[in-house]
C-alpha positions, -999 to 999 in steps of 0.1 A, spaced: 3 3 2 13 29 -10 -1 68 7 9 99 -20 1 136 -12 8 163 -35 19 201 -28 31 228 -45 2 239 -63 -8 280 -72 -15 307 -91 13 318 -113 15 343 -140 23 332 -177 59 326 -178 62 315 -144 77 282 -131 61 262 -101 77 230 -85 52 205 -77 58 176 -45 46 141 -44 56 130 -9 49 90 -8 47 64 26 46 28 23 61 3 15 81 -4 -17 76 32 -28 109 29 -43 99 0 -65 73 19 -85 65 37 -118 61 69 -105 33 95 -131 21 128 -131 -15 136 -145 -33 166 -149 -70 171 -153 -85 203 -167 -125 218 -155 -145 194 -188 -121 174 -195 -103 136 -186 -76 130 -167 -44 133 -192 -18 119 -189 19 151 -185 51 126 -171 66 96 -156 96 84 -142 113 49 -136 117 33 -103 159 46 -105 151 78 -121 172 72 -149 140 67 -178 114 95 -181 89 103 -208 71 137 -216 34 147 -231 43 160 -262 35 197 -251 55 195 -217 92 183 -231 117 209 -228 92 231 -200 86 203 -173 113 180 -157 103 150 -134 126 134 -109 124 117 -78 143 110 -45 137 75 -30 152 80 -1 124 108 9 102 88 -13 89 119 -35 87 127 -64 88 166 -78 76 180 -115 92 213 -119 76 234 -144 87 261 -163 73 283 -189 38 284 -180 10 282 -201 -25 287 -196 -36 261 -213 -15 239 -183 -46 255 -158 -56 222 -140 -57 198 -111 -26 183 -109 -21 149 -90 3 120 -88 6 82 -96 23 53 -86 19 17 -105 39 -12 -111 47 -9 -151 53 20 -177 21 34 -188 8 71 -202 -31 59 -193 -43 60 -156 -55 24 -154 -17 17 -158 -15 32 -117 -25 15 -88 -23 43 -59 -34 85 -65 -24 113 -48 -55 140 -42 -39 165 -69 -32 196 -63 -41 231 -81 -21 249 -108 -37 278 -122 -17 302 -146 -29 329 -158 -20 351 -189 
């Protein structure tokens, strides 16, 4: 069982930056693939980025490549999402998730946090 808690969301102007944090607890956190997803009002949950257990492999949604960076610190059981050059279309609730396989769809993940709101003003 893994528990996840996100933090770091907020209101930022276009072009600004935020760093989201996903704090994990429970057994086996360091063995999981970790993903970040986002959901805007009226839209489905959408993949943003993922990272493997060691941090050596990452994958991003095309629209965030070069602007977002996912990383993890297994000693702290924490995953980060650094978001630079934010755009109004990045506005959404961002959630982290833990899974046992590589995947860009929500069904690939077993555990989810409650989410943190990111709002980017123009």
